[in-house]
C-alpha positions, 0 to 999 in steps of 0.5 A, spaced: 499 500 500 501 506 497 501 511 504 501 517 500 494 521 500 489 523 495 489 530 494 485 532 489 487 536 483 483 541 478 482 538 471 479 532 467 484 526 465 490 527 470 485 528 476 481 521 474 487 518 473 491 520 480 484 517 483 485 511 480 491 510 482 489 512 489 483 507 489 488 500 487 494 503 492 489 502 497 486 496 494 493 493 493 498 487 489 491 484 487 487 490 485 492 492 480 494 485 478 486 485 476 486 492 472 492 489 468 489 483 465 481 487 465 486 492 460 489 486 456 483 483 455 478 489 453 484 493 449 492 490 450 495 495 448 493 500 454 495 493 457 502 493 455 502 502 457 499 499 464 504 494 465 510 499 464 507 504 469 506 498 473 514 497 473 516 504 472 512 506 479 515 500 482 507 497 484 510 490 485 516 492 490 514 490 497 511 494 504 517 498 507 516 495 513 518 487 509 525 484 509 526 484 502 531 478 499 536 482 498 536 484 505 535 477 508 541 474 503 545 480 507 543 478 513 544 471 512 551 472 510 553 477 515 554 477 523 548 477 526 550 481 533 552 474 537 558 471 536 556 464 539 550 464 535 555 465 528 559 460 531 553 455 531 550 458 525 558 456 521 559 449 525 552 447 523 553 450 515 560 446 515 557 440 518 551 440 512 555 442 506 560 436 509 555 431 510 551 434 502 559 432 500 559 426 503 551 423 500 554 426 494 559 421 493 555 416 496 550 417 490 557 417 485 558 410 488 552 407 486 553 410 479 558 407 478 557 400 482 550 400 477 554 402 471 559 397 472 555 392 473 551 393 466 557 393 462 559 386 466 551 383 463 553 386 457 560 383 456 557 376 459 551 376 453 556 379 448 560 372 450 553 368 450 551 370 443 559 369 440 559 362 443 552 361 441 554 363 433 560 360 433 557 353 436 552 354 429 557 357 425 561 349 427 554 344 425 553 349 419 560 348 417 560 340 419 554 340 416 556 341 409 561 336 411 556 331 411 552 334 405 
């Protein structure tokens, strides 16, 4: 919501736009999005103009009382002001990173074992097929000799 108050203007169209903006600000982001969708459905160039205005006027930003993503990321990286908590957080993050590395190494070993088993199975099937082909060739040669 915007904390600006509406001050009436003397004049036609600019006053209408100012009142519409104030009304939408009072209703919040949902009203702005509904107006955008309605304007696109009714006349798409008007919708594009409204979208450009909403981006330019920063109508999608968080209210000043809320923490933005950038502020929360900065807090996670920096000091909290409590050295005991910071040490605990750093140790926990280090431990979690180590567990993640161990788990990824375990998955790599599983993939390698599965790949080796599949390759060994392929080689056994190939050897069996080659052995049966040689048997068929021997039978064909013997049948040719007997004929």
